All heavy atoms as an XYZ file, in Angstrom:
884
protein
N       0.784     -1.176      0.021
C       0.006      0.062      0.041
C       0.776      1.235     -0.014
O       1.791      1.351      0.843
C      -0.878     -0.003      1.298
C      -1.760      1.177      1.259
C      -2.522      1.292      2.641
O      -2.386      0.366      3.453
O      -3.357      2.274      2.874
N       0.600      2.161     -0.898
C       1.357      3.438     -0.939
C       1.002      4.276      0.262
O      -0.125      4.524      0.607
C       0.913      4.191     -2.238
C       1.563      5.508     -2.215
C       1.389      3.439     -3.422
N       2.067      4.732      0.863
C       1.901      5.545      2.012
C       2.780      6.821      1.812
O       3.962      6.628      1.502
C       2.149      4.975      3.400
C       1.180      4.042      3.841
C       1.185      3.824      5.327
O       2.329      3.602      5.967
N       0.125      3.776      6.017
N       2.214      7.892      1.906
C       2.987      9.181      1.863
C       2.675     10.059      3.134
O       1.513     10.341      3.345
C       2.597      9.997      0.641
C       2.951      9.216     -0.645
C       1.974      9.929     -1.799
C       4.415      9.210     -0.997
N       3.670     10.491      3.805
C       3.579     11.231      5.063
C       4.316     12.521      4.998
O       5.496     12.533      4.996
C       3.971     10.448      6.314
C       3.765     11.292      7.583
C       3.331      9.097      6.343
N       3.579     13.670      4.927
C       4.243     15.080      4.765
C       4.508     15.568      6.222
O       3.790     15.312      7.115
C       3.362     15.969      4.025
C       2.967     15.438      2.693
C       1.642     14.637      2.601
O       1.212     14.135      3.639
O       1.070     14.460      1.480
N       5.405     16.295      6.148
C       5.788     17.060      7.436
C       6.604     18.273      7.152
O       7.062     18.582      5.981
C       6.591     16.168      8.462
O       7.837     15.815      7.784
N       6.807     19.164      8.106
C       7.646     20.344      8.054
C       6.860     21.707      7.845
O       7.498     22.745      7.835
N       5.539     21.622      7.792
C       4.861     22.777      7.657
C       4.823     23.649      8.983
O       5.342     23.148     10.018
N       4.261     24.858      8.865
C       4.170     25.648     10.033
C       3.699     27.012      9.813
O       3.327     27.316      8.732
N       3.886     27.928     10.852
C       3.551     29.371     10.634
C       4.788     30.144     10.407
O       5.828     30.003     11.210
C       2.839     29.884     11.944
C       2.516     31.306     11.972
C       1.599     31.740     10.869
C       1.913     31.678     13.323
N       4.874     30.977      9.446
C       6.057     31.676      9.072
C       5.721     33.077      8.589
O       4.655     33.190      7.936
C       6.888     30.950      7.903
C       6.154     30.722      6.664
C       8.292     31.580      7.737
N       6.517     34.028      8.827
C       6.289     35.302      8.313
C       6.633     35.505      6.932
O       7.343     34.714      6.335
C       7.213     36.378      9.196
C       6.797     36.475     10.552
C       7.580     37.556     11.313
O       8.656     37.943     10.954
N       7.121     37.972     12.434
N       6.002     36.489      6.140
C       6.278     36.686      4.786
C       7.826     36.955      4.612
O       8.442     37.597      5.502
C       5.581     38.014      4.402
C       4.304     37.951      5.374
C       4.900     37.267      6.678
N       8.397     36.284      3.591
C       9.778     36.433      3.359
C      10.543     35.214      3.946
O      11.727     35.063      3.682
N       9.903     34.431      4.831
C      10.577     33.397      5.440
C      10.659     32.115      4.698
O      10.274     32.079      3.476
N      11.257     31.053      5.349
C      11.487     29.797      4.650
C      10.989     28.610      5.525
O      10.925     28.740      6.731
C      13.032     29.604      4.347
O      13.532     30.701      3.495
N      10.703     27.544      4.770
C      10.313     26.279      5.338
C      10.900     25.138      4.411
O      11.076     25.385      3.206
C       8.862     26.135      5.544
C       8.155     26.960      6.596
C       6.486     26.731      6.360
C       8.512     26.350      7.952
N      11.115     24.022      5.045
C      11.427     22.888      4.282
C      10.510     21.743      4.596
O      10.338     21.291      5.648
C      12.872     22.366      4.576
C      13.371     21.254      3.528
C      14.506     20.645      4.166
N      15.275     19.831      3.110
C      16.182     18.974      3.287
N      16.391     18.514      4.707
N      16.837     18.191      2.423
N       9.675     21.352      3.558
C       8.713     20.262      3.703
C       9.380     18.915      3.265
O      10.310     18.861      2.507
C       7.549     20.392      2.784
C       6.811     21.847      2.910
C       5.629     21.866      1.960
C       6.559     22.155      4.283
N       9.025     17.847      3.983
C       9.421     16.464      3.653
C       8.272     15.592      3.459
O       7.145     15.910      3.975
C      10.236     15.935      4.808
O      11.403     16.716      5.126
N       8.511     14.577      2.739
C       7.401     13.553      2.345
C       8.148     12.164      2.377
O       8.904     11.894      1.586
C       6.815     13.768      1.017
S       5.783     12.411      0.448
N       7.798     11.445      3.444
C       8.369     10.134      3.561
C       7.493      9.100      2.807
O       6.196      9.078      3.134
C       8.282      9.742      5.099
N       8.015      8.395      1.919
C       7.334      7.476      1.173
C       7.517      5.926      1.465
O       8.737      5.632      1.810
C       7.637      7.684     -0.383
N       6.583      5.215      1.387
C       6.653      3.680      1.624
C       5.646      2.948      0.788
O       4.636      3.574      0.333
C       6.580      3.418      3.031
O       5.338      3.771      3.585
N       5.860      1.690      0.610
C       4.782      0.917     -0.014
C       4.976      0.743     -1.595
O       4.189      0.111     -2.155
N       5.997      1.358     -2.129
C       6.337      1.306     -3.522
C       7.817      1.597     -3.694
O       8.481      2.121     -2.802
C       5.489      2.226     -4.321
C       5.667      3.716     -4.018
C       6.396      4.529     -4.907
C       5.190      4.356     -2.808
C       6.581      5.855     -4.698
C       5.288      5.632     -2.623
C       5.988      6.374     -3.395
N       8.341      1.296     -4.905
C       9.679      1.510     -5.239
C       9.882      3.031     -5.520
O       9.646      3.425     -6.720
C      10.143      0.612     -6.404
O       9.873     -0.784     -5.979
C      11.749      0.782     -6.573
N      10.153      3.760     -4.654
C      10.251      5.303     -4.692
C      11.141      5.710     -5.817
O      10.700      6.755     -6.610
C      10.768      5.852     -3.437
C      10.881      7.238     -3.294
C       9.764      8.069     -3.135
C      12.096      8.021     -3.308
C       9.814      9.394     -3.120
C      12.178      9.294     -3.131
C      11.023     10.077     -3.072
N      12.199      5.120     -5.996
C      13.157      5.618     -7.082
C      12.650      5.319     -8.568
O      13.200      5.903     -9.491
C      14.479      4.886     -6.976
O      14.342      3.492     -6.986
N      11.634      4.647     -8.661
C      10.951      4.410     -9.958
C       9.943      5.399    -10.418
O       9.446      5.454    -11.593
C      10.369      3.005    -10.067
C      11.380      1.883    -10.171
O      12.533      2.171    -10.108
N      10.983      0.630    -10.054
N       9.600      6.279     -9.411
C       8.393      7.160     -9.649
C       8.816      8.641     -9.751
O       9.492      9.132     -8.822
C       7.401      6.924     -8.675
C       6.617      5.612     -8.646
C       7.097      4.333     -8.209
C       5.264      5.411     -9.180
N       6.077      3.391     -8.642
C       5.063      4.019     -9.090
C       4.372      6.243     -9.680
C       3.902      3.508     -9.543
C       3.198      5.767    -10.084
C       2.883      4.403     -9.957
N       8.202      9.380    -10.559
C       8.260     10.723    -10.572
C       7.378     11.171     -9.395
O       6.309     10.469     -9.159
N       7.741     12.297     -8.723
C       6.947     12.707     -7.598
C       6.525     14.186     -7.714
O       7.243     14.981     -8.436
C       7.709     12.569     -6.262
C       8.126     11.085     -5.983
S       6.525     10.031     -5.636
C       5.975     10.883     -4.092
N       5.512     14.534     -7.084
C       5.046     15.984     -7.210
C       4.529     16.487     -5.910
O       4.153     15.733     -4.925
C       3.801     15.968     -8.192
O       4.151     15.515     -9.431
N       4.477     17.755     -5.848
C       3.848     18.508     -4.748
C       2.684     19.342     -5.406
O       2.829     19.900     -6.377
C       4.893     19.465     -4.089
C       5.894     18.899     -3.232
C       7.154     18.650     -3.614
C       5.754     18.532     -1.841
N       7.816     17.988     -2.525
C       7.005     17.952     -1.458
C       4.737     18.516     -0.902
C       7.235     17.490     -0.092
C       4.963     18.069      0.264
C       6.241     17.452      0.690
N       1.631     19.266     -4.567
C       0.335     20.001     -4.950
C       0.023     20.769     -3.673
O       0.424     20.379     -2.508
C      -0.797     19.216     -5.537
C      -0.285     18.489     -6.789
C      -1.166     18.246     -4.489
N      -0.795     21.768     -3.812
C      -1.311     22.495     -2.588
C      -2.801     22.878     -2.815
O      -3.245     23.069     -3.889
C      -0.485     23.682     -2.340
C      -0.570     24.866     -3.291
C       0.572     25.969     -3.052
N       0.467     26.956     -3.996
C       1.222     28.027     -4.071
N       2.251     28.108     -3.099
N       1.152     28.993     -5.006
N      -3.416     23.115     -1.639
C      -4.729     23.641     -1.759
C      -4.933     24.727     -0.717
O      -4.827     24.437      0.509
C      -5.855     22.465     -1.415
C      -7.275     22.890     -1.614
C      -8.147     21.592     -1.651
O      -7.772     20.555     -1.082
N      -9.282     21.847     -2.393
N      -5.282     25.832     -1.105
C      -5.568     26.977     -0.231
C      -6.991     26.993      0.198
O      -7.833     26.404     -0.466
C      -5.235     28.383     -1.068
N      -7.309     27.601      1.259
C      -8.646     27.573      1.707
C      -9.685     28.087      0.755
O      -9.492     29.150      0.085
C      -8.579     28.552      2.931
C      -7.117     28.529      3.394
C      -6.357     28.330      2.131
N     -10.649     27.295      0.554
C     -11.656     27.613     -0.383
C     -11.389     27.653     -1.924
O     -12.089     28.043     -2.761
N     -10.175     27.053     -2.128
C      -9.730     27.009     -3.586
C      -9.383     25.547     -3.949
O      -9.456     24.603     -3.188
C      -8.503     27.785     -3.829
C      -8.678     29.263     -3.544
C      -7.487     30.053     -3.962
C      -7.729     31.566     -3.843
N      -6.564     32.450     -4.258
N      -9.309     25.255     -5.366
C      -8.907     23.902     -5.719
C      -7.463     23.617     -5.615
O      -6.679     24.338     -5.258
N      -7.205     22.339     -5.973
C      -5.814     21.894     -5.919
C      -4.989     22.630     -6.967
O      -5.450     22.843     -8.135
C      -5.721     20.488     -6.183
C      -6.117     19.403     -4.986
C      -6.212     18.033     -5.551
C      -5.106     19.593     -3.884
N      -3.771     23.024     -6.633
C      -2.775     23.642     -7.492
C      -1.519     22.888     -7.561
O      -0.913     22.578     -6.560
C      -2.544     25.065     -7.012
C      -1.522     25.818     -7.848
C      -1.085     27.121     -7.308
O      -1.310     27.453     -6.040
O      -0.416     27.982     -7.925
N      -1.102     22.445     -8.750
C       0.132     21.829     -8.846
C       1.213     22.761     -8.636
O       1.182     23.992     -9.078
C       0.293     21.251    -10.351
C       1.538     20.704    -10.733
C       2.108     19.564    -10.208
C       2.655     21.280    -11.442
N       3.416     19.416    -10.656
C       3.751     20.465    -11.423
C       2.696     22.572    -12.158
C       4.910     20.802    -12.096
C       3.793     22.824    -12.840
C       4.956     22.042    -12.806
N       2.262     22.350     -7.839
C       3.359     23.179     -7.468
C       4.678     22.804     -8.158
O       5.392     23.729     -8.722
C       3.560     23.160     -5.955
C       4.786     23.926     -5.487
C       2.244     23.620     -5.231
N       5.065     21.508     -8.063
C       6.416     21.104     -8.729
C       6.311     19.631     -8.844
O       5.564     18.877     -8.316
C       7.535     21.509     -7.599
N       7.284     19.286     -9.726
C       7.447     17.780    -10.154
C       8.952     17.432    -10.272
O       9.622     18.336    -10.774
C       6.689     17.502    -11.378
C       6.656     16.053    -11.918
C       6.040     16.042    -13.187
N       4.709     16.579    -13.290
C       4.333     17.517    -14.131
N       5.215     17.951    -15.040
N       3.048     18.020    -14.159
N       9.310     16.282     -9.913
C      10.688     15.850    -10.095
C      10.745     14.492    -10.688
O       9.826     13.646    -10.341
C      11.385     15.820     -8.689
C      12.873     15.642     -8.930
C      10.783     14.858     -7.667
C      13.712     15.980     -7.677
N      11.675     14.157    -11.513
C      11.772     12.941    -12.266
C      12.210     11.878    -11.248
O      12.768     12.181    -10.152
C      12.716     13.141    -13.367
O      14.051     13.432    -12.893
N      12.143     10.603    -11.649
C      12.597      9.567    -10.636
C      13.987      9.698    -10.308
O      14.321      9.417     -9.151
C      12.334      8.216    -11.625
C      11.269      8.598    -12.470
C      11.412     10.065    -12.833
N      14.968     10.062    -11.148
C      16.291     10.212    -10.701
C      16.687     11.467    -10.107
O      17.715     11.663     -9.524
C      17.198     10.074    -11.999
O      16.957     11.237    -12.783
N      15.774     12.561    -10.219
C      16.002     13.716     -9.624
C      16.593     14.785    -10.590
O      16.784     15.948    -10.183
N      16.923     14.374    -11.792
C      17.582     15.172    -12.727
C      16.681     16.203    -13.379
O      17.149     17.326    -13.849
C      18.399     14.421    -13.804
O      17.392     13.557    -14.421
C      19.519     13.651    -13.213
N      15.362     15.961    -13.420
C      14.493     16.849    -13.999
C      13.525     17.385    -13.075
O      12.898     16.673    -12.227
N      13.499     18.718    -12.956
C      12.560     19.439    -12.077
C      11.657     20.440    -12.800
O      12.142     21.082    -13.879
C      13.294     20.104    -10.929
O      14.205     21.037    -11.456
C      13.936     19.111    -10.115
N      10.426     20.655    -12.394
C       9.592     21.481    -13.070
C       8.637     22.141    -12.025
O       8.365     21.663    -11.022
C       8.527     20.617    -13.964
C       9.346     19.627    -14.789
C       9.631     18.369    -14.408
C       9.822     19.966    -16.066
C      10.437     17.469    -15.169
C      10.558     19.093    -16.884
C      10.822     17.821    -16.314
O      11.618     16.901    -17.017
N       8.341     23.526    -12.324
C       7.660     24.302    -11.344
C       6.551     25.116    -11.980
O       6.606     25.562    -13.148
C       8.679     25.292    -10.705
C       9.829     24.648    -10.043
C      11.048     24.360    -10.680
C       9.683     24.314     -8.716
C      12.078     23.805    -10.066
C      10.741     23.693     -7.954
C      11.994     23.409     -8.651
O      12.895     22.730     -7.972
N       5.507     25.314    -11.081
C       4.510     26.348    -11.449
C       5.129     27.717    -11.590
O       5.977     27.930    -10.778
C       3.413     26.290    -10.509
N       4.557     28.543    -12.474
C       5.128     29.899    -12.483
C       4.969     30.663    -11.253
O       5.836     31.457    -10.886
C       4.358     30.673    -13.586
C       4.710     30.238    -14.982
O       5.855     29.674    -15.174
N       3.912     30.353    -15.981
N       3.950     30.396    -10.474
C       3.810     31.049     -9.219
C       4.865     30.737     -8.119
O       5.005     31.490     -7.293
C       2.400     30.595     -8.587
O       2.381     29.335     -8.397
N       5.691     29.702     -8.210
C       6.642     29.486     -7.339
C       8.141     29.270     -7.882
O       9.015     29.101     -7.161
C       6.328     27.998     -6.593
C       4.907     28.045     -6.035
C       6.525     26.875     -7.531
N       8.092     29.436     -9.124
C       9.477     29.308     -9.844
C      10.455     30.369     -9.317
O      10.080     31.498     -9.125
C       9.298     29.521    -11.294
C      10.362     28.940    -12.206
C      10.187     29.011    -13.672
C       9.028     28.104    -14.015
N       8.700     28.132    -15.417
N      11.608     29.944     -8.913
C      12.570     30.844     -8.385
C      12.597     30.986     -6.975
O      13.495     31.554     -6.336
N      11.432     30.399     -6.315
C      11.418     30.624     -4.859
C      11.442     29.221     -4.163
O      11.858     29.051     -3.067
C      10.112     31.392     -4.467
C      10.025     32.715     -5.004
C       8.755     33.468     -4.463
N       7.508     32.811     -4.792
C       6.704     32.322     -3.937
N       6.853     32.435     -2.698
N       5.531     31.779     -4.472
N      10.795     28.224     -4.721
C      10.679     26.776     -4.232
C      11.687     25.901     -5.061
O      11.879     26.015     -6.281
C       9.320     26.243     -4.429
C       8.257     26.963     -3.663
C       8.479     27.993     -2.921
C       6.956     26.425     -3.581
C       7.475     28.710     -2.139
C       5.982     26.938     -2.813
C       6.150     28.174     -2.176
N      12.102     24.948     -4.286
C      12.992     23.863     -4.942
C      12.589     22.527     -4.449
O      12.419     22.300     -3.216
C      14.516     24.087     -4.518
O      14.917     25.498     -4.739
C      15.446     23.115     -5.179
N      12.286     21.752     -5.517
C      12.002     20.312     -5.102
C      13.233     19.471     -5.316
O      14.112     19.695     -6.175
C      10.901     19.873     -6.182
C      10.326     18.454     -5.689
C      11.413     19.818     -7.614
C       9.149     18.037     -6.569
N      13.346     18.401     -4.420
C      14.512     17.485     -4.402
C      14.009     16.150     -3.856
O      12.989     16.138     -3.291
C      15.706     18.047     -3.694
O      15.393     18.281     -2.374
N      14.842     15.212     -4.000
C      14.581     13.864     -3.489
C      15.845     13.198     -3.052
O      16.966     13.484     -3.552
C      13.859     13.074     -4.490
C      14.637     12.825     -5.760
C      13.706     12.140     -6.782
N      13.178     10.895     -6.394
C      11.881     10.360     -6.908
N      11.334     11.103     -7.947
N      11.495      9.280     -6.552
N      15.634     12.271     -2.013
C      16.713     11.379     -1.664
C      16.219     10.041     -1.831
O      15.446      9.479     -0.952
C      17.169     11.639     -0.209
C      18.417     10.896      0.284
O      18.617      9.841     -0.314
O      19.029     11.315      1.129
N      16.586      9.344     -2.866
C      16.083      8.028     -3.233
C      16.590      6.957     -2.072
O      15.952      5.892     -1.859
C      16.365      7.472     -4.546
C      15.619      8.221     -5.614
O      14.512      8.837     -5.251
N      15.921      8.290     -6.840
N      17.783      7.170     -1.584
C      18.226      6.292     -0.575
C      17.321      6.343      0.776
O      17.275      5.380      1.451
C      19.718      6.575     -0.092
N      16.769      7.518      0.972
C      15.910      7.632      2.179
C      14.505      7.576      1.788
O      13.574      7.855      2.803
C      16.292      8.852      2.857
C      17.679      9.019      3.393
C      17.883     10.404      4.064
C      19.304     10.501      4.695
N      19.512     11.770      5.446
N      14.134      7.284      0.568
C      12.630      7.309      0.150
C      11.937      8.526      0.594
O      10.794      8.569      1.117
C      11.948      6.136      0.797
C      12.407      4.852      0.057
O      13.079      4.823     -0.881
N      12.049      3.723      0.714
N      12.624      9.738      0.411
C      11.979     11.008      0.927
C      12.064     12.130     -0.236
O      13.004     12.245     -0.919
C      12.735     11.498      2.023
O      12.676     10.435      3.123
C      12.301     12.708      2.637
N      11.018     12.724     -0.257
C      10.829     13.943     -1.207
C      10.840     15.117     -0.319
O      10.415     15.159      0.784
C       9.558     13.786     -1.953
C       9.125     14.898     -2.914
C       9.951     14.874     -4.112
C       7.677     14.779     -3.210
N      11.440     16.231     -0.936
C      11.462     17.500     -0.217
C      10.989     18.607     -1.030
O      10.992     18.544     -2.246
C      12.995     17.792      0.081
C      13.683     16.786      0.934
C      14.507     15.871      0.365
C      13.499     16.678      2.327
C      15.225     14.816      1.038
C      14.122     15.704      3.162
C      15.016     14.856      2.478
O      15.620     13.873      3.172
N      10.573     19.675     -0.433
C      10.281     21.052     -0.947
C      10.754     22.058     -0.160
O      10.289     22.335      1.032
C       8.753     21.200     -1.255
C       8.334     22.400     -2.140
C       8.776     22.227     -3.527
C       6.773     22.518     -1.966
N      11.769     22.850     -0.651
C      12.345     23.995      0.027
C      11.538     25.214     -0.448
O      11.414     25.549     -1.544
C      13.785     24.197     -0.326
C      14.480     25.465      0.338
C      14.573     25.185      1.847
O      14.940     24.168      2.428
N      14.301     26.430      2.508
N      10.941     25.885      0.604
C      10.111     27.110      0.275
C      10.878     28.297      0.721
O      11.024     28.365      2.031
C       8.720     26.975      0.976
C       7.758     25.929      0.573
C       8.149     24.547      0.682
C       6.404     26.142      1.243
N      11.268     29.182     -0.099
C      11.910     30.532      0.127
C      11.050     31.678     -0.171
O      10.207     31.516     -0.985
C      13.293     30.537     -0.327
C      14.261     29.360      0.141
O      14.152     28.978      1.235
N      15.125     29.065     -0.762
N      11.333     32.834      0.462
C      10.589     33.981      0.014
C       9.142     33.823      0.063
O       8.440     34.250     -0.858
C      11.179     34.526     -1.360
O      12.540     34.790     -1.403
N       8.718     33.225      1.094
C       7.257     32.920      1.241
C       6.322     34.169      1.111
O       6.766     35.198      1.724
C       6.999     32.046      2.385
C       7.425     30.655      2.187
C       7.521     29.920      3.598
C       6.415     29.813      1.398
N       5.185     33.985      0.528
C       4.200     35.077      0.504
C       2.958     34.595      1.060
O       2.694     33.431      1.254
C       3.956     35.377     -1.069
C       5.117     35.698     -1.871
C       4.846     35.857     -3.318
C       6.135     36.153     -4.239
N       5.850     36.352     -5.638
N       2.130     35.548      1.436
C       0.822     35.119      2.093
C       0.031     34.238      1.157
O      -0.732     33.296      1.670
C       0.027     36.486      2.503
O      -0.170     37.282      1.286
C       0.687     37.281      3.498
N       0.154     34.374     -0.098
C      -0.506     33.521     -1.043
C      -0.065     32.180     -1.115
O      -0.689     31.287     -1.900
C      -0.650     34.206     -2.421
C       0.692     34.541     -3.061
C       1.001     36.009     -2.819
O       0.727     36.610     -1.737
O       1.530     36.751     -3.799
N       1.011     31.780     -0.539
C       1.540     30.412     -0.375
C       0.807     29.697      0.648
O       1.084     28.498      0.853
C       3.070     30.447     -0.190
C       3.785     30.984     -1.395
O       3.451     30.683     -2.571
O       4.732     31.801     -1.090
N       0.059     30.355      1.478
C      -0.741     29.773      2.422
C      -1.632     28.635      1.944
O      -2.472     28.934      1.102
C      -1.494     30.683      3.409
O      -0.633     31.503      4.023
C      -2.401     29.958      4.278
N      -1.475     27.402      2.349
C      -2.129     26.278      1.814
C      -1.748     24.988      2.651
O      -0.806     24.909      3.345
C      -1.878     26.095      0.365
N      -2.620     23.944      2.330
C      -2.151     22.587      2.778
C      -1.401     21.968      1.502
O      -1.861     22.133      0.447
C      -3.374     21.712      2.972
C      -3.124     20.348      3.579
S      -2.516     20.507      5.370
C      -4.119     20.780      6.085
N      -0.188     21.491      1.838
C       0.666     20.857      0.915
C       0.686     19.381      0.927
O       0.812     18.816      2.021
C       2.137     21.492      1.056
C       2.339     22.937      0.663
C       1.677     23.961      1.392
C       3.043     23.231     -0.525
C       1.892     25.268      0.963
C       3.126     24.508     -0.871
C       2.524     25.522     -0.176
O       2.725     26.850     -0.660
N       0.705     18.715     -0.250
C       0.630     17.350     -0.347
C       1.677     16.942     -1.292
O       1.933     17.520     -2.366
C      -0.792     16.934     -0.886
C      -2.046     17.314     -0.050
C      -2.711     18.508     -0.329
C      -2.508     16.511      0.972
C      -3.812     18.852      0.395
C      -3.611     16.807      1.683
C      -4.296     18.033      1.342
O      -5.342     18.437      2.057
N       2.108     15.718     -1.059
C       3.070     14.998     -2.057
C       2.221     13.833     -2.691
O       1.237     13.272     -2.106
C       4.259     14.495     -1.453
S       4.075     13.295     -0.074
N       2.532     13.627     -3.958
C       1.815     12.631     -4.786
C       2.828     11.911     -5.695
O       3.764     12.659     -6.233
C       0.691     13.145     -5.559
C      -0.534     13.868     -4.880
C      -1.291     14.789     -5.759
C      -1.264     12.782     -4.405
N       2.595     10.724     -5.984
C       3.216     10.203     -7.156
C       2.795     11.045     -8.371
O       1.571     11.276     -8.558
C       2.886      8.800     -7.417
C       3.315      7.847     -6.279
C       2.761      6.470     -6.319
O       1.469      6.404     -6.501
N       3.575      5.451     -6.216
N       3.716     11.501     -9.334
C       3.279     12.365    -10.433
C       2.139     11.798    -11.363
O       1.338     12.509    -11.799
C       4.575     12.574    -11.221
O       5.432     13.334    -10.433
N       2.135     10.434    -11.468
C       1.108      9.916    -12.302
C      -0.248     10.258    -11.741
O      -1.251     10.142    -12.423
C       1.276      8.393    -12.341
C       0.407      7.594    -13.250
C       0.829      6.256    -13.539
O       1.996      5.964    -13.905
O       0.025      5.281    -13.136
N      -0.306     10.511    -10.441
C      -1.606     10.665     -9.790
C      -1.828     12.197     -9.263
O      -2.622     12.426     -8.508
C      -1.796      9.805     -8.511
C      -1.595      8.346     -8.907
N      -2.415      7.686     -9.739
C      -0.761      7.387     -8.567
C      -1.985      6.420     -9.941
N      -0.984      6.184     -9.229
N      -1.033     13.114     -9.784
C      -1.024     14.393     -9.288
C      -2.308     15.155     -9.575
O      -2.541     16.244     -8.976
C       0.176     15.234     -9.771
C       0.144     15.536    -11.333
C       1.378     16.332    -11.766
O       2.466     16.130    -11.063
O       1.358     16.959    -12.770
N      -3.129     14.673    -10.450
C      -4.486     15.349    -10.789
C      -5.535     14.734     -9.816
O      -6.622     15.213     -9.843
C      -4.880     15.141    -12.250
N      -5.112     13.761     -8.973
C      -6.172     13.013     -8.169
C      -6.227     13.777     -6.798
O      -5.393     14.450     -6.421
C      -5.760     11.626     -7.925
O      -5.770     10.879     -9.168
N      -7.292     13.573     -6.164
C      -7.423     14.012     -4.781
C      -6.419     13.284     -3.877
O      -6.393     12.159     -3.747
C      -8.854     13.796     -4.207
O      -9.783     14.466     -4.958
C      -9.003     14.267     -2.769
N      -5.600     14.071     -3.142
C      -4.561     13.453     -2.254
C      -5.290     12.619     -1.147
O      -6.372     12.947     -0.630
C      -3.884     14.589     -1.658
C      -4.121     15.774     -2.640
C      -5.439     15.521     -3.119
N      -4.559     11.433     -0.822
C      -5.168     10.710      0.319
C      -4.316     10.806      1.538
O      -4.706     10.244      2.415
C      -5.165      9.177     -0.207
C      -5.930      8.975     -1.570
C      -6.076      7.452     -1.822
C      -6.909      7.196     -3.147
N      -6.930      5.776     -3.532
N      -3.219     11.496      1.424
C      -2.412     11.691      2.619
C      -3.067     12.949      3.458
O      -3.837     13.609      2.915
C      -0.951     12.009      2.241
O      -0.857     12.977      1.293
N      -2.401     13.076      4.667
C      -2.996     14.131      5.474
C      -2.422     15.576      5.167
O      -3.102     16.507      5.547
C      -2.597     13.813      6.918
C      -1.297     14.296      7.474
C      -0.161     13.417      7.112
O      -0.290     12.430      6.376
N       1.063     13.894      7.449
N      -1.375     15.600      4.493
C      -0.778     16.898      4.080
C      -0.044     17.621      5.281
O      -0.022     17.081      6.387
N       0.621     18.737      4.893
C       1.126     19.578      5.905
C       0.830     21.026      5.673
O       0.909     21.457      4.531
C       2.765     19.329      5.979
O       3.293     20.033      7.117
C       3.402     19.813      4.696
N       0.447     21.700      6.750
C      -0.174     23.145      6.608
C       0.979     24.080      6.565
O       1.803     24.104      7.565
C      -1.166     23.383      7.719
C      -1.689     24.769      7.676
C      -2.607     25.066      6.525
O      -3.409     24.236      6.274
N      -2.539     26.166      5.948
N       0.906     24.943      5.703
C       1.885     26.152      5.562
C       0.973     27.387      5.699
O       0.116     27.600      4.856
C       2.776     26.157      4.401
C       3.448     27.460      4.158
C       3.584     24.991      4.273
N       1.324     28.178      6.627
C       0.700     29.478      6.866
C       1.626     30.545      6.889
O       2.625     30.617      7.656
C      -0.056     29.412      8.211
O      -1.023     28.326      8.252
C      -0.938     30.729      8.465
N       1.512     31.489      5.940
C       2.287     32.690      5.886
C       1.636     33.869      6.327
O       0.632     34.279      5.640
C       2.891     32.862      4.397
C       3.960     33.943      4.396
C       3.466     31.525      3.938
N       1.975     34.366      7.459
C       1.211     35.550      8.100
C       2.262     36.380      8.939
O       3.031     35.849      9.638
C       0.120     35.118      8.805
O      -0.629     36.092      9.474
N       1.949     37.644      8.930
C       2.669     38.503      9.819
C       1.979     38.725     11.216
O       2.532     39.348     12.057
C       3.010     39.869      9.196
O       1.822     40.534      8.739
């Protein structure tokens, strides 16, 4: 059974940084592209970033390009998202997904990021 457990969220001031982690189990992590998506209060899911199985290919939504960095450690079965220069509009629940399913409703619990002064 695929299990994805996000962590690292919190309350941060505008301009601050956070590092999100996603611990994966139940599948061969190194064979799968992985993605981060987010959902702000009252809004739909927004794709944020995607990384190839090897980690050599990364892709970002325009809204986060240059501020967020996706990475992975296949030895640790862990996906990361470094969030820098945070803005209030980045406030959302963040989820990790296998890229093949990034258009689906996340089944994990997510991690809340709140950007507020």
